Structure formats: C-alpha cells, structure tokens
N, C-alpha and C positions, 0 to 999 in steps of 0.2 A: 791186252796191251796194244796189239796191232790195230784194233778198232779205234782206240783212243789216239794213236799216232796218225791215223787217217784223218781224223777231225782236226788235228793240229796242222797238218799239211794243207788241208782244204781251207781252213781258216786263214792261214798265212797267205795262200794264193789269192783268196778273196780280198784280203786286206791290200795286197800289192796291186791288184786290179783297181780297187777303189781309190787308192792313193794316186795311181797314174791317171785315172779318169777325173779326179777332183784336184789335180795338182794346181789348177788355176782357180779353184773355188774361192781362195782368199785374195784373188786379184781384185784390187779396188780401183784399178785404173779406169778413167772415163770410157775408154774404148770397150773394155770388157763389160763394164756396167751396161753400156748401150746394147751390146750383143745379148746379154742376159735379158734385158728389159724388152727387147723386140722379138723374142722367140727364136732367135737364130740358132740356138743350141738344139732345137728340135731336129734340125737337119745336119748341122755341123758340130764337130767336136774340135778341141784344140789340137790333139795329136793322134786322132784316129778317124779314118773315113767312116762316114755313116751314110745317110741318104745322099748327102753332098760331101765333097772332099773336106779333109781336116783343114783348119786354118794354117797349120804349118805347111801343108802341101800347096795351098793357095799361095802363100807367101813365096815359097821356094820356086814354084812353077812360074809365077809372074816375074820374079826377079831373073830367073834363067832366060825367059823368053823376051822380056822387055827392058831389062836393066834399069836404068834411072827412070824409065817411064812406067815401072811396075805399079806404083801407087795410083797413077792416073787410070790404069786398066782395071784395077780392083775397084776404084771409085765408080767407074763406068758400069761394071758388072752389078754393083749394088744398086746404083741409081736406075739402070735400065733393064736389069735382069740379064740372064745369059742362058745359053743352051749348048750342050755338046762340048764344052771346053775340057772336060775330064773323061772323055770316052775311053782313053787309053787305060784308065783305072777301073773301067767297068761301071762308071757312074754316068747314068743317062738322065738323071733328074734335071728338071728345069728350075733355074733360079728365078723366082719372080722379082719384078722391079720393086725397089724400096725407095723410089725417088721422093716420096712423101716425107721421108725423114729430114730432107733438106741437106744442103751441101756441107754445112758445118758438122753435123752428126755423121754423115757418110765419110767425111775426111777423117774424123776422129776414129771411127771404126777401122778404116783402111790403114791408118798409121799404126794402130794396135796390131793388126794382122801382120803388117810388114815388120814390126818389131820382133816377130818370132823367128826371123832369119838371123838374128844377131846372137 
C-alpha cells in the first residue's frame, strides 16, 4: 500500500507541475501565439525562469524600473536584443534581436507580456 501511495503522490505532483507549466497553453491571444510561433518559449516561460527570465519577471521588472515607459523598453529589447538585464537573477543569457518581426508584431508581443502584471 505504501508503494501505491507513493505513485499517487508522485502523479499528483507531476500533474500540478504540468498544469502550472501549461497554464497558458490555451491562451489564444495574438501575443501568445506570436511567442509560440517564433520559438520564444525555448528560452522563456510564462511564470518560471529558464535560460531567460520568465515573462512575468520581465513585465514586473520593466514596470518597476520604467513605469509608463515599460512597454517601450520591452519592445526595444525584442527589436534590438539585450544583454545583462537580469544578472541579479543569475541569468546571463543574451537576448538576440528580433527586429525582423516588425514593429506591429513586437508591439503585440510586448503588450501581451505587460498584461501579465495585471
């Protein structure tokens, strides 16, 4: 019985982790669709730091540092890339430039990221 109980606990823990990881999997917003389509989730997650900071950390950090100009700073990081912005989190990865996406797509992605602060 103890052995069976272990599997029940392990399965529940795995399910909780999967739910938190995929809580945005059903997000059909244009911003999230662009993030998925352009491989952004290889380095970022919505609510967990990976190679790069989570989108929630990006939104909260930029809002704290730049206030009403946060959106502009996120757009600039996507367009031109960035380096060293999240060293305090132990993240030293370089964000490559994605300017080829164009201003409209970059703005859509940035607005979606900032929506995570609400």
